[in-house]
N, C-alpha and C positions, 0 to 999 in steps of 0.2 A: 659853307666853304670858308677857309681861312683867308683873311685879307692880305693882299699884296703878294701872293705866291702864284697866282694864275695869270697867264697872258691875257691881254685885252682881246676880246672876241667881238668883232664888229663887221659891218657890211663891206664887201670888197667886190670890185668888178674884175673878172678875169677875161683877158683878151687873147684868143687863139690867133696868133699872127699868120699861121698857115692858111686858115680858112676864113679869116676876118670875122670870127664868131665871138660875141661877147655875152657873158652871163653874170648875173648878180647873185652872190651867195655870201654866207658868213664865214669868216676865217680869222685866224690870228696873224696872218701875213699883213704887211703894210708896205707902202711905197711912197716915194716923194711925188710921183706922177698922180694926177687926179683926172677924172672924166665926169662929165655931166651925164647922168643917167636919164631914162625916159620919164621918171617921176619929177625931174627938175633938180634933184639933189646931186651934190658932188660926192664921189666916193673915190678911195684909192684905186689905182689901176695897176694890176699885176699882169705882165705879158708872159704868155707861155707858148711853147712851140708846138704842142700837141694837146688835143682834148678829144672829147667824144665826137666832136664835129669833124675832126680830121683823122682820127685813128682808124686804121684799116679794119679792126675788129668790129667797130660800130658802123662804119660806112659800107663795108663790103667791097671797097675798092682799094687796090694795092697802089700806093704811091711810093716812088723812090725819091727821097730827098737827099741829094748829094751836094753838099755845100763846099767841100774842099777837094773834089776830084778823087775821093777815095776809091770809088768804083773803077775808074780808069786805071789807077795805080795797081789795083788788085788784078784787073784783067791783063795788064801788061806783064806783071810779074808771073802769073800762073797760066798765061795763054799757051796753047799747044801749037 
C-alpha cells in the first residue's frame, strides 16, 4: 500500500443509543469522546441511533420512533 493515502483504521466502540447496546469493531471513524471498554483500554466512542440491536429487521419487533411529532402532523393532515 502507498504511504499516507489511506485513512487510519483503528478500534472504535459504537453505542446504539436506542437500545443502549455497545460493540467494539474496527473503523476509520473517530470521535472526541472516549469510553473505557471491558478490556481496560480506552477507545473512541461513536453514537448511532440504530444498529442490529434495535433495527426491526433483526429484532422482529416494530418500534415507532417519533422525535418531532411527525406522525401526529401526518395524521392531522390526512385524517378523514
